[in-house]
FIROTI-966879 format. One line per 8 residues: number of its first residue (from 1); their letters; for each residue y, x, z of N, C-alpha, C. Coordinates in steps of 0.1 Angstrom, whole numbers, m for minus. Each point is the difference from the previous one (the first is absolute). Layout:
// residues N
NUM	A	Y/X/Z/Y/X/Z/Y/X/Z | ...
//
This chain:
// residues 420
1	MKHIVVVG	1778/693/1842/m3/m14/m4/m7/m5/14 | 3/m12/4/m2/m6/12/m15/m6/m1 | m10/2/8/m13/m6/m2/m4/m9/11 | m3/m11/m5/m7/m13/9/m15/2/m2 | m7/0/11/m14/0/m1/m5/m13/7 | m9/m8/m8/m5/m11/7/m15/3/1 | m6/m3/10/m15/2/4/m7/m13/1 | m7/m3/m10/m8/m13/0/5/m9/m11
9	GSYGGVAC	m9/m3/m10/4/m10/m11/m4/m15/1 | 0/m6/11/m4/m12/1/11/m10/m1 | 0/m11/9/10/m10/0/15/5/4 | m1/7/12/12/6/5/6/12/m8 | m9/9/m4/5/12/m8/5/m3/m12 | m7/m10/m9/5/m3/m11/14/m8/m1 | m1/m9/10/14/m8/2/9/9/4 | 0/10/6/10/11/4/5/8/m13
17	VKELQKHI	m12/5/m8/4/7/m12/8/m10/m10 | m5/m12/m4/8/m9/m6/14/m2/4 | 4/m2/13/12/m2/5/9/12/m2 | m7/14/4/9/11/m4/3/3/m15 | m8/m5/m9/4/0/m14/11/m9/m5 | 2/m11/8/11/m9/m3/13/7/2 | 0/10/8/15/6/4/0/14/m4 | m9/6/m5/0/14/m4/0/1/m15
25	SKDANVAI	12/2/m7/2/1/m14/m9/12/m7 | m2/0/m12/m6/12/m7/8/12/1 | 14/m2/3/8/11/1/1/7/11 | m5/m7/13/0/5/12/m8/12/3 | 2/8/8/m5/13/3/m11/m1/11 | m10/m11/m3/m8/m5/12/m14/m2/m7 | m11/4/6/m13/m1/m5/m9/m7/12 | m9/m8/m6/m9/m7/10/m13/5/m4
33	TLIEKRDA	m9/2/11/m13/2/m2/m7/m10/9 | m11/m7/m6/m10/m7/8/m12/7/m1 | m4/3/14/m13/6/1/m11/m11/5 | m10/m2/m8/m10/m9/2/m14/5/m1 | m9/m2/10/m13/6/m1/m11/m6/m11 | 4/m11/m5/m9/m8/m12/7/1/m13 | m8/m3/m9/5/1/m13/6/m12/m5 | m1/m11/8/4/m13/m3/3/m9/13
41	RYHCVASY	10/m7/m2/4/m8/12/m11/m12/2 | m3/m3/12/m11/m9/3/8/m11/7 | m2/m12/m8/6/m13/3/m10/m8/9 | 2/5/13/m11/m5/10/2/m15/3 | 12/m7/m2/0/m13/2/m9/m8/m8 | m3/4/m13/m10/m5/m7/m14/2/1 | m3/8/10/m14/7/1/m11/m12/3 | 3/m9/8/m11/m10/2/m2/m8/m13
49	RALVQADF	10/m5/m8/m3/m7/m12/m7/9/m10 | 2/12/0/m6/9/m9/m16/1/5 | m3/m1/12/m13/2/4/m9/m12/m4 | 5/m12/1/m7/m10/m6/1/m5/m14 | 9/7/m7/5/m4/m14/1/14/m8 | m12/4/m7/0/13/m5/10/1/m10 | 4/m9/m9/11/2/m10/13/1/6 | 1/m3/13/14/3/6/1/14/5
57	AKNLWIPY	m11/8/2/0/14/6/10/8/m8 | 2/m2/m14/9/9/m8/14/0/6 | 3/m10/8/16/m1/4/2/10/12 | m11/4/6/1/8/14/7/13/m2 | m3/7/m11/6/14/m1/9/1/m11 | 13/4/5/11/1/m10/4/15/m1 | m1/5/m13/4/14/m2/15/2/4 | 3/13/4/14/2/3/7/6/m14
65	TNLFPPGS	m7/1/m11/5/5/m12/14/m2/m2 | 5/m12/0/13/m4/m4/10/m5/11 | m3/6/12/8/m3/13/15/6/m4 | m1/13/m4/14/6/m5/1/0/m15 | 14/m1/m4/2/1/m15/m2/13/m6 | m5/1/m12/m2/13/m7/12/8/0 | m1/13/2/11/10/0/8/1/14 | m5/m8/11/8/m1/12/m4/12/7
73	PHKVVRGT	8/4/12/m4/12/6/m10/m4/12 | m4/m14/0/m9/m6/10/m14/2/m3 | m8/0/8/m15/2/m3/m9/m5/13 | m11/m2/m6/m12/m4/9/m9/11/1 | m5/4/13/m8/10/1/m12/m5/7 | m12/4/m3/m13/m5/7/m4/11/10 | 1/m4/13/m5/9/10/2/m6/15 | m4/7/9/m2/m5/13/10/9/10
81	VTEVHGDH	8/m7/6/11/8/10/m8/1/12 | m1/14/4/m7/3/13/8/4/11 | 13/4/m4/9/5/11/14/m5/m4 | 8/m5/10/14/m3/m2/9/10/8 | 9/7/m5/10/7/7/15/m5/m4 | 9/6/8/13/m3/m1/8/m2/m15 | m6/9/m8/7/2/m12/m12/0/m13 | m11/m1/4/m11/0/m10/m13/m6/3
89	VVMDLDGS	m8/m4/m8/m14/m5/3/m11/9/m7 | m9/m1/6/m13/11/m5/m9/m10/m6 | m4/3/m11/m9/m10/m8/m12/8/m5 | m12/m8/0/m14/4/m5/0/m6/m13 | m1/10/m8/m3/m5/m16/m12/7/m7 | m10/m10/2/m13/6/m4/m5/12/6 | 3/2/13/m5/13/7/11/10/m1 | 9/m2/m6/13/9/0/11/m4/8
97	IHKVSFDY	6/9/9/11/m5/7/14/4/m6 | 7/m11/0/14/1/m5/11/m3/10 | 11/7/1/10/m5/7/10/m7/m8 | 6/m11/4/11/m9/m7/11/m1/9 | 11/6/m3/11/m1/7/8/m14/m2 | 8/m5/9/7/m14/m2/14/3/6 | 8/m9/m4/13/m3/6/m2/m13/9 | m8/m9/m6/m2/m13/6/m14/m3/m2
105	LVLATGSY	m8/m6/11/m12/m3/m1/m3/m13/6 | m8/m7/m7/m5/m14/5/m15/1/1 | m4/m3/11/m17/m1/4/m3/m15/m2 | m9/m2/m9/m5/m12/m3/m16/m1/m2 | m6/6/8/m15/4/m2/m9/m14/3 | 6/m9/5/m9/m14/2/m10/3/10 | m10/m11/0/m9/m2/11/m14/m1/m7 | m11/1/7/m13/m4/m4/m5/m11/8
113	IPAPAKLK	m4/m10/m9/m7/m13/5/m12/0/m5 | m11/m2/8/m14/0/m7/m2/m7/m13 | m8/7/m8/m3/m5/m14/m7/m14/1 | 2/m7/m10/8/3/m12/13/m3/m2 | 8/m3/11/14/0/1/6/13/m5 | m3/9/6/5/14/m5/m11/9/0 | 0/10/m10/m12/8/m2/4/14/3 | m10/7/4/3/16/4/m4/7/m12
121	AQSSAEGI	m2/m7/m11/m2/8/m13/12/9/m4 | m4/12/m6/10/10/m3/6/m3/m15 | m6/m9/m8/3/m2/m13/m2/m14/m5 | 6/m3/m12/m2/m15/m4/m16/m2/m4 | m5/12/m7/m14/m2/m4/m9/m1/12 | 2/7/11/m7/m1/12/0/m15/7 | 14/m5/0/3/m11/5/m8/m13/m8 | 0/1/m14/m4/m12/m8/m17/1/4
129	ALMDRIRA	m5/12/0/m15/1/2/m5/m6/12 | 9/2/12/m2/m5/12/0/m15/0 | 13/m5/m6/0/m14/m1/m12/m8/m8 | m5/6/m11/m10/m5/m7/m13/m1/9 | m2/11/6/m12/0/9/0/m11/11 | 13/m2/7/1/m11/12/m3/m14/m8 | 6/0/m12/0/m13/m6/m15/m4/m5 | m9/10/m5/m13/m2/m3/m9/m5/13
137	DLQLSQSI	4/8/11/m6/m4/12/4/m14/4 | 12/m2/m1/4/m15/4/m6/m11/m8 | m1/2/m14/m8/m9/m8/m13/m2/6 | m9/9/3/m12/m2/5/m3/m5/13 | 12/m2/8/m1/m2/14/1/m17/m1 | m6/m5/14/2/m15/0/6/m4/14 | 0/9/10/5/m2/14/10/10/2 | 14/m2/m1/10/10/1/8/m2/14
145	VIVGGGAC	0/10/7/7/0/13/13/9/0 | 10/m3/2/14/7/0/3/2/15 | 2/11/6/6/3/13/14/4/0 | 8/m9/5/15/2/0/7/m11/m8 | 8/m8/8/7/m10/m6/16/1/m1 | 3/13/m3/13/2/m4/3/m5/m14 | 13/5/m5/2/m7/m14/m10/4/m10 | m5/13/0/m10/5/m8/m11/m7/0
153	GTEFAGEI	m7/m1/11/m13/m8/3/1/m14/m5 | 11/m6/2/3/m13/m3/m1/m3/m13 | 10/8/m8/m1/0/m15/m14/4/m4 | m5/8/3/m13/5/m4/m11/m14/0 | m1/m6/11/m8/m11/3/2/m10/m11 | 12/m2/m2/3/m11/m8/m3/3/m15 | 3/12/m5/m2/4/m13/m17/0/m2 | m7/4/10/m15/m1/m1/m6/m13/m3
161	KYAYPDKY	5/m9/10/m5/m14/0/4/m7/m13 | 11/3/m6/6/m7/m11/m10/5/m12 | m2/14/m1/m7/5/m10/m16/m4/m1 | m4/m1/12/m15/m2/2/0/m12/12 | 1/m12/m4/0/m11/7/m14/m2/8 | m11/6/m6/m12/m3/6/m5/10/11 | 9/9/m1/m4/12/10/6/m5/15 | m9/3/10/7/m1/13/10/10/4
169	VALIHDQP	10/m3/5/12/10/3/5/m5/13 | m2/11/10/4/m1/12/11/11/4 | 12/m5/7/11/11/3/1/m1/15 | m4/10/7/0/1/13/11/8/7 | 8/m5/9/13/6/7/0/0/13 | 4/9/7/m1/1/14/12/m6/8 | 10/m6/m8/12/m6/6/m2/m16/m2 | 9/m9/6/0/m13/0/5/m5/m14
177	SLVDYPRF	7/7/m7/5/m4/m11/m2/11/m13 | m1/m4/m13/1/8/m10/14/6/m2 | 1/11/m7/12/6/m3/10/m1/13 | m5/5/11/8/m2/12/10/11/2 | 10/0/m8/9/11/1/14/m7/8 | 6/11/6/12/m4/7/11/m8/m9 | 7/m8/4/11/m8/m5/m2/m10/m12 | m14/m1/m2/m5/m8/m10/m5/m14/7
185	PQDFKDKA	5/m12/m4/m2/m14/7/m14/m1/1 | m4/m8/11/m14/m4/1/m4/m11/m12 | 11/m7/m5/m6/m9/m11/m4/8/m13 | 5/12/m1/m4/9/m12/m15/4/3 | m4/4/11/m11/4/4/m11/m11/m1 | 4/m11/4/m8/m12/0/m3/m4/m15 | 9/0/m9/m2/m4/m13/m8/10/m8 | 1/13/4/m10/9/m5/m15/m3/2
193	REYLEKRG	m3/m2/14/m12/m3/1/m5/m13/m5 | 10/m10/0/m6/m13/m6/m1/m1/m15 | 7/10/m6/m2/3/m14/m14/5/m4 | m4/10/7/m13/4/0/m12/m8/2 | 3/m7/12/m12/m8/4/0/m13/m11 | 9/m5/m6/0/m11/m7/m7/5/m13 | 0/13/m3/m9/5/m13/m13/5/5 | m5/m1/11/m12/3/4/m3/13/7
201	VEVILNER	11/6/3/m2/14/7/m2/m3/14 | m10/5/8/0/0/14/9/9/7 | 9/m6/8/8/8/6/m4/1/15 | m2/12/6/m5/3/13/10/6/10 | 7/m7/8/11/6/8/m6/4/13 | 8/9/6/m2/4/14/m15/7/2 | m6/8/m10/m12/5/1/0/14/m4 | m8/9/5/m1/13/m3/m14/4/m5
209	VEIEGLSR	m1/9/m9/m14/4/m5/0/15/m2 | m11/4/1/m4/15/m5/m11/m1/m8 | 1/6/m13/m8/m2/m11/m5/15/m3 | m13/3/1/m5/11/m4/4/6/m13 | 5/13/0/3/4/m14/15/m1/m4 | 6/m13/7/13/m2/m5/12/4/9 | 10/7/m6/11/6/8/12/2/m9 | 10/4/5/12/3/m8/m2/12/m11
217	DHPCQRAH	m10/9/4/m3/11/m10/m11/m6/m10 | m6/m10/4/m11/m7/m9/3/m15/m1 | 12/m5/m6/4/m14/1/m9/m10/m9 | m8/6/m8/m7/m10/m9/m16/4/0 | m9/m10/2/m14/3/m2/m7/m11/m4 | m9/3/m9/m11/m9/m4/m11/2/8 | m4/m8/10/m12/3/8/m2/m13/8 | m13/m2/2/m5/m13/9/3/4/14
225	RTISLKNS	8/m8/6/4/2/14/m2/m14/9 | m6/2/11/1/m12/9/12/2/9 | 10/m8/m2/14/1/7/m1/m9/13 | 2/6/12/1/m8/13/16/0/4 | 4/m14/2/14/m3/3/0/5/16 | 9/7/4/m1/5/16/3/m11/10 | 9/m9/m4/4/m12/10/m9/m11/m1 | m3/m5/m13/m9/m12/1/m16/3/m2
233	HRVIESDM	m2/14/m3/m13/4/m2/m7/m7/m11 | 9/m6/m10/m8/m6/m11/m2/13/m9 | m12/m3/m9/m4/11/m10/2/m5/m14 | 5/10/m7/3/m3/m15/m8/10/m8 | m8/m5/m11/m5/9/m9/8/4/m12 | 1/12/m2/10/4/m11/m6/11/m8 | 3/0/m14/m4/11/m8/11/8/m6 | 12/m3/4/12/9/m4/11/m2/10
241	QFFSIGIE	5/11/4/11/m1/11/13/10/m3 | 10/m5/5/13/6/m4/7/3/14 | 8/12/2/7/2/11/14/0/m4 | 6/m10/6/15/1/m4/11/m3/11 | m1/11/8/7/0/13/9/13/0 | 13/m2/3/8/11/5/8/7/m14 | 9/7/4/9/9/m10/0/14/5 | m2/9/m7/m1/15/4/12/8/m7
249	VDTNYMHT	6/7/8/10/9/m7/m1/15/3 | 0/8/m10/m1/14/2/14/6/m4 | 4/6/11/12/7/m1/m2/15/6 | m10/4/m2/m4/14/4/9/10/m6 | 5/m1/m11/8/8/m8/13/4/7 | 2/m10/10/15/3/8/m2/10/10 | m12/6/4/m2/10/10/8/13/m2 | 5/2/m11/6/13/m3/17/m1/0
257	LQPATAAQ	2/m13/1/14/m2/m1/10/7/11 | 9/8/m6/10/4/10/13/1/m8 | 13/0/6/12/0/m6/m1/13/m10 | 9/0/m10/0/11/m12/5/12/7 | 10/m1/11/7/10/5/m2/1/15 | m1/12/6/m1/2/16/12/m6/5 | 13/0/m7/12/m5/6/m1/m16/3 | m8/m6/m11/m2/m15/0/m8/m3/13
265	TKRDSGIP	m10/9/3/m9/m2/11/6/m2/13 | 11/9/3/3/1/14/14/m7/0 | 6/m7/m11/15/m2/2/2/m12/10 | m10/m7/5/3/m11/8/m3/5/14 | m11/3/4/m6/2/13/m5/14/2 | m3/7/m10/m4/13/0/m16/m1/1 | m7/m12/1/m15/m1/1/m4/m3/m14 | m10/10/m2/m8/m1/m14/m5/m13/m4
273	FDVGSIID	3/m3/m12/m6/m14/m5/m14/m1/1 | m5/m13/3/m14/m1/2/m3/m13/m8 | m6/3/m9/m4/m12/m11/m5/m13/7 | m9/4/11/m5/m11/7/8/m10/5 | 14/3/0/10/m9/5/4/m10/m9 | m5/0/m11/3/m10/m11/m12/m6/m7 | m13/2/6/m12/m4/m5/m6/m9/11 | m2/m15/m3/m7/m7/9/m15/5/4
281	TKTSAIHV	0/0/12/m14/6/6/m12/m9/m2 | 3/m14/m4/m10/m9/m1/m4/m2/m15 | 12/m1/m7/m3/m5/m15/2/12/m10 | 5/12/5/4/11/m7/12/m3/m12 | 7/m12/3/11/m3/m8/12/8/2 | 10/2/m8/11/10/2/10/m9/6 | 7/4/10/13/m7/5/10/4/m9 | 8/m12/m3/12/1/m10/11/m5/7
289	KSTLQLDH	12/2/m6/14/m7/4/0/m11/m8 | 10/m10/2/3/m12/m7/2/3/m13 | 5/12/m4/3/6/m13/m12/5/m8 | m11/0/7/m14/4/m4/m1/16/m1 | 12/7/5/m2/14/2/m11/3/12 | m4/12/2/m9/3/11/10/m2/13 | m7/m3/11/7/m4/11/4/13/7 | 6/9/m6/5/13/6/12/5/m8
297	DDFPNIFA	9/5/5/13/2/m6/m1/13/m9 | m10/8/2/m2/13/m8/m5/m4/m14 | m4/m13/m3/m5/m2/m12/5/m12/m7 | 13/1/m5/8/m12/m6/m5/m1/m14 | m5/11/m5/m4/0/m13/m17/m6/m3 | m5/m2/10/m15/m5/0/m2/m15/5 | m7/m6/m9/m1/m15/2/m14/m3/0 | m5/m11/7/m14/m4/0/1/m16/m2
305	IGDISNAD	m9/m4/m7/0/m15/m4/m15/m5/m1 | 1/m13/0/m12/m6/m1/m9/m1/12 | m13/0/m3/m10/m2/10/0/14/10 | 5/13/m4/m1/10/8/12/0/10 | 9/m9/m1/12/0/9/0/m13/11 | 6/2/10/0/m11/10/10/m10/m3 | 6/m2/m12/11/m9/m4/m4/m14/0 | m12/m4/m3/m5/m14/m1/m12/m2/9
313	PVPTAYAA	2/m11/8/m12/m3/9/m13/m5/m9 | 2/m4/m11/m11/m4/m8/2/6/m14 | m7/12/m3/1/7/m11/m6/m10/m11 | 8/m1/m11/m2/m6/m14/3/7/m11 | m3/m3/m12/3/6/m12/16/m2/m3 | 2/m14/3/16/m3/m3/8/7/10 | m6/3/14/11/5/9/2/16/m5 | m13/6/m5/1/14/m5/9/2/m11
321	ATAGEVAA	1/m12/m9/8/2/m12/15/m2/4 | 2/m9/9/14/m2/4/5/14/8 | m8/6/6/4/11/9/2/12/m10 | m7/0/m12/0/10/m9/17/m1/m8 | 2/m13/m1/14/m1/m7/10/4/10 | m1/m3/13/11/2/10/1/16/0 | m13/7/2/0/15/1/7/5/m11 | m2/m4/m13/7/5/m12/15/m2/2
329	RNIIVLLK	3/m11/2/15/m4/1/7/11/10 | m8/2/11/8/10/9/m1/13/m3 | m9/3/m8/m1/15/m6/12/2/m10 | 1/m12/m8/13/1/m10/12/2/8 | 2/m8/11/11/2/7/4/15/5 | m11/5/7/1/13/3/2/9/m12 | m7/m1/m9/1/9/m11/14/1/m7 | 4/m12/m2/13/m2/m6/11/7/8
337	HEMQNASN	m2/m2/13/10/5/10/m1/17/0 | m12/4/m2/m3/15/3/6/7/m14 | m2/m7/m11/3/6/m14/15/m1/m1 | 7/m9/4/15/m3/m1/5/12/10 | m5/2/12/7/10/8/m3/14/m5 | m12/3/m7/m2/12/m7/9/3/m9 | 4/m11/m8/9/4/m13/13/m4/2 | 4/m5/13/14/m5/3/5/m10/m10
345	VQENTGIT	m9/m6/m7/5/m13/m9/m7/m12/4 | 6/m11/m3/m4/m14/1/m8/m6/m10 | m2/7/m12/m6/m8/m11/m8/10/m7 | m7/m6/m10/m8/9/m10/m11/7/7 | m6/m6/11/m12/6/6/m14/m5/m7 | 2/m12/m9/m11/m5/m6/m8/m9/12 | 6/m1/12/m5/m10/9/7/m14/1 | m6/m10/m2/8/m12/0/0/m5/16
353	RCRKSSHE	10/m7/3/2/m6/15/m11/m12/1 | m6/0/11/m8/m11/3/7/m12/5 | m2/m11/m5/7/m13/1/m1/m5/14 | m11/4/7/m3/m5/14/7/8/10 | 7/12/m5/6/8/10/15/m2/1 | 4/m5/10/15/m6/1/9/12/2 | m4/12/4/8/11/0/m8/12/m5 | 10/10/m6/m8/10/m7/m11/10/7
361	TKLEDYAP	2/0/15/m10/9/6/m7/m10/10 | 0/m11/0/m6/m10/9/m14/m3/m5 | m11/3/8/m12/m2/m3/m4/m14/3 | m10/m3/m8/m5/m16/2/m12/m1/11 | 2/m9/7/m11/m3/10/m10/m8/m6 | m13/4/2/m12/m7/m4/m2/m11/10 | 0/m12/m6/m4/m13/10/m16/m3/m5 | m7/2/12/m15/m5/m1/m3/m12/m8
369	VNALMVLA	m8/m2/m9/m2/m11/m9/m5/m11/10 | 7/m12/m3/m4/m12/8/m13/m4/m2 | m6/m9/8/m14/m2/2/m4/m8/m15 | m1/9/m10/m2/m6/m13/m15/6/m2 | m11/m9/m6/m11/4/m5/m6/m12/m8 | m5/5/m11/m8/m9/m9/m15/5/0 | m8/m9/3/m14/1/m1/m7/m5/m12 | m3/6/m10/m5/m6/m12/m15/1/1
377	MNPTGGVS	m7/m12/3/m15/0/2/m8/m2/m11 | 6/m4/m10/m6/0/m14/10/m3/m10 | m5/m1/m13/10/m2/m11/8/m12/0 | m4/m10/7/6/m14/1/10/m1/12 | 0/10/9/9/m3/11/m3/8/14 | 5/m4/10/m1/5/14/9/m6/9 | 6/9/10/10/m6/9/11/11/2 | 12/m3/2/10/8/2/8/m3/13
385	NLPVVGTL	8/10/3/10/0/10/13/5/m5 | 10/m9/m6/11/8/m8/13/m5/10 | 11/9/0/10/m5/8/6/m14/0 | 0/m4/m14/7/m12/m4/m11/m11/0 | m11/2/m7/m11/m10/m2/m7/m4/11 | m4/12/8/m8/m3/10/m15/m2/m4 | m8/m7/9/m14/m3/m6/m1/m13/m5 | 11/m8/1/m2/m14/m5/m4/0/m16
393	LGGLAAWA	6/9/m7/m4/1/m15/m7/13/m2 | m7/3/12/m6/13/m2/m10/3/m12 | m10/m11/m2/m8/2/m10/6/1/m14 | 10/m8/m2/7/m1/m12/6/15/m3 | 8/3/12/7/14/m2/m10/12/m2 | m11/m1/5/m11/12/m2/m4/m1/m15 | m2/m12/m4/m4/2/m14/12/4/m10 | 11/m5/3/12/3/m8/5/14/2
401	VKSGDLFS	m1/5/11/6/13/3/m12/12/m2 | m12/m2/2/m9/11/1/m15/m4/m6 | m4/m11/2/m14/m1/m3/m5/1/m14 | 10/m3/m9/m4/m1/m16/m5/15/m4 | 8/10/1/m5/14/m4/4/10/11 | 3/m5/12/1/10/12/11/11/m5 | 11/m4/m4/11/8/m4/m4/12/m11 | m11/m2/m6/m5/12/m8/11/1/m11
409	GRFWKEMN	4/m9/m5/10/2/m13/13/5/5 | 3/m3/13/13/4/5/m2/16/2 | m10/5/4/m2/15/5/m2/9/m12 | m7/m7/m11/m2/8/m13/13/2/m6 | 9/m11/m1/15/0/m3/8/12/7 | m3/m1/12/9/9/9/m4/16/m4 | m11/1/m4/m4/14/m3/1/2/m15 | 7/m8/m8/5/1/m13/m14/1/m9
417	MPRP	m11/m7/3/m12/0/m7/m5/m13/m6 | m3/m2/m11/m6/m12/m7/m14/m4/9 | 1/m11/3/m11/m7/9/m13/1/m9 | m10/5/4/m13/1/m7/m5/m15/m3
//
C-alpha cells in the first residue's frame, strides 16, 4: 500500500488532504496519514473576534474526528514530528518515539505569530483557557497598546475598539504605513489606517518602542507601563499591551534529512547532500521548486507548503490552502504514474486524473497568490484588496467575504463537523 504522510493539520495540510481524497477512491491501495500535534484544528483567522466576544470562541477549535470517512485506511495521528528523513519521519507521541514511513510527504507545519493570533498551546483545552485569561484581562483594562501594524495588529485593534468603544486603543508601527507588505497598493494601506482612525483607534506610525516585559515570547501582558515613543519622545500610559510583530518558522526537524539511499546522494556531483542548502538562513523557510517539491532533485517525493516554504512573499491562510491543493494534485500525478508503471496497466489504479494536469506526468506549477487580503476589523466590515474589486469596494467586500463569521462555517464544513 502506498502511504502519503501530511504533517500539520491547519489550512494548508487540511486542504491537501481534502484534495487528495477527491482523487483517491476507496478501492485504491493508498493510505493517507495526517500527523498533527494538537487534538483539534485551531482556526486562527477568527482568534481576535473570539478574544472580544466570548460566545464566538467555540468556533476556534475544530475536531479532526470526521476528517476521514469511517472504514477508510486514512487516519489522523496526534504527535510531533522531530525528524525528517528521505523515506520516513520520526514522531514523538506522548514521549514515545515512533517511525512513520512514507512514499510521499507533505510538510505543512505552519508558523508562529504572537498570541492571540496563534497560540503555543498544545491542546484545545489549554488554548481555550489561555484565551479566556487574556479576554478577562482585556475587559479589566482601559488603555490598550498594540505594537505591530501588520495584518494581525490591524485587525486586532479594530476588533477591540468595536467591542470596547470607551477604551483607549493605540496601534504603534515602525513603518510609514500599516500592512506594509510587498505588492500591495498604497491605497489599501491608507484605507486600513483611515478605517481605524475613523473609529477612534490612534494609529502611530514611524515609531519604535520597548515595553518592559513585552516580547515575542511574552506577547500579552496586563501591567501598568509608561511607554516612551523613541522618535517623538511622547509618553503613553497603558495598562495592557500586546506584541504583534513578525512570523516565526520552525523547521528544525529538517536537520536529519538525507536521501534514502547512498546512490541518490552522489548521483550528481559526488558531494554529500547538505540540508542547509535548501533552508533559508534568515527565515528558516524551506526552498521549494515551482511544483512545491523540495528544491533538490534527490527528493521528488517531499513537498513543503504554506508558511514554512518560500513559495509566497506574503504567507496567508489562503495561500497555504492553495498550495496544499497544488501539492496534492502533483502527488496524484506522480502516484498514478508510479502505480501504472509498476502494474504495467493504464487503468484501475483507483487514482483519478487531475483535471488541471494537461499531461499524464506533467506536474503543476504553483503560482504565488495575487496580492489578495481581507482585513476584517469588526463584525460589520473592514478593508480588502481583491484582484478584481481592489480597495474601492473594500469595506463591502470585507463584510461580505470575511467579517461576518470569519470563515468559521466554511472550515467546520470542510472538517465534516456540525458547527457548534
